[in-house]
N, C-alpha and C positions, 0 to 999 in steps of 0.2 A: 564539311570536309570531314573525311574519314580520319580515324586516329593514325593510320599509316601515313596518309598524306600530310598530316600535321608533323609527324615524327620527321618525315623526309625534308619538309620545309624548314624545321627547326634545325635540323643537322646541316642543311645547306647554309642558313643563316649563321651557324656556328663557324662553319669553314670559311665563310665570307669575313667574318670577325677575325679569324685566325689569319687568313692569307692576306686580306686587303684593309683590314681595319674598318669595315663597313658592315652594317647590318641594321639599318635605320638610324643608328648613331654610331659615332666613333668609339673605340674603346677609351676609357677613361685614362688620361695620362697625368701623372703627377709630375709637375715641372721640376726639372733639375737635369744637369748634365750627367753624363756617366752611362755605365752599361745598364740597360733596362732589361727587366725580366717580365714575361707575360704570365699572369696568372688567372686561372678560372676561379672566381669567388663563389661561394656557395654557403648556404645557410643550414644550420642545424638548431632550431629553436630560435633563440634571439641572438645566437653567436654566429659570427662570420668566419669562415675559413677559406683557405686558398690552396691551390695545387698548381705546380708548374704546368703550363698549357701543353708542353711537349709529352707530358706523361698521359693526357686525356686522348683516347681515340675517338670517343664519341659521347654525346648525352642523349639519352633516350627516356621517353615516359615510361612510367611503371607499366608493366605488362604481367600477365599471369606467371607467378612463380611456383615451380614444382618443389614441395618440401622434400628433404632428405632426412630419413630416420636416423637417429643417434648422432647427430651432427652438433656442433656448438650452438648454444642459443642465438649468437649473432649472426649465424649463417642462416640466412631466409631459405635458401635453396638454390635452384639452378632455372636458367632460362635458355631458351633456343634462340639465338641471335643469328638469323640468316644462316642456319645450319651448324652453328658452333655452339657447343654446351658451355655456358658461362656461370660459375658460381656467383652468388649475389650474397653480399654482406650488408647488414643493416648497420651503418656507420654510427647511428645514434646508439645503438645497443652495444657496440664494440667500444664506444668512448664513454659508456656508462652515463649517458645523458637521459633525462626523464622522457618517457614515452610520449608520442605525439598523438592527440586526439584524432579520431577516424575522419571527423568532419574538415580537419585541416590538412588533409592530404591531396588537394586538388593541385598543388604545385610540385608534388613530390616527383623526383627525377632519379635516374640511375646514371652515374658516372662510370663509363666503361674505361678502365685504367689498366695499363700493362704494369704489372708489378712482378718483377724478377722474371721477366719472360713469361709470365702467366697473366692472361686476359682475365679480369675480375670486375664484377659490377659492384659499386658501392651506392646503396640508397641514401639520398640526402633530401632534406625538406623542400629546397628550391636552389636553382642555379641563378645566380644573381647577374654577373657581367664578367667580361674580360677586362683585366686591368693591366696597365703598363706601369710598372714601379721600378725606380732605380734600385739597383742592388743595395745601395747605401743606405737606403731606408729600412732594410731588414735587420732587426736586431736578434741576437741570440735569446731564446727563452729564459726567464729567471732560473737560476739553478735549482732553487727549491722546487720548482714545477717538474724538471726533468731528472731530479735525483733518483727517483724510483724508476726500475727498469720498465715499468709498464707505460711510462710517459715519453720514451724516447723518440717516439714518432713526430714530436713537435719540434721542428728545426728552426723556426723563427717566428717574430712577431713583428708586425708592420703597423705603424700609427696611420690611420687615414682620418679624414675630416669626420666621417660617420662613426669612429670608434677604432678598435683594434681588429686586425685580420690575423688570424692564427694560421701559420703555415704548416702543412702537414707533410710528412715524408711516408708516402703509402708504403714503400718498401720495408718500413719498420712498425707499421700498424699492426701486423701479425707477428706473433713469436714462432720460433722455429717449429715446435710442435703443432701450432695452429695451421702452419703453412703445409705441413705433412698431411694434416687432416683434410685441408683444402684440396691438396693435390688428389687425395683418395676420392673425395666427392666428385672432382672433375673428371677423373679417369673412370671411376665406378659408374 
């Protein structure tokens, strides 16, 4: 099966999970009544992160990335996604986490996310699953964690059986000057 066919199959499965709750297995549901939020969970190293499924346009396999000279170190470059030029950010670098060994990149994916009306790709180590979690399970992050301006992108923490899920607000991952630089990359 070609990589394109695998990507198409993967995105069809993701859409089935989103729309019908099916893709070989049903999304994990944490039992409790109340309003549920659907999250795409993904890994960076040993940590699990989550993002609201409504922010995710699609998930693709790594493809060749064209580097952009003089861009911030966490901007890997740009990709051509069906005729659209999309900037790609290495989320591991942006969050200042340890680099991943080259041999561990087999599950690496790019989350295509709409950030403030700008479509942007974020490289993650692996996409885990779609979770349905009651909003009441989401707790605010400890104040000491978000006290610094550089960690305002963490909007919540959720306790799961497997550990903690850190919820990210992708609209706050980049600071104003970084968004301006990203816009230059996308337009230039």
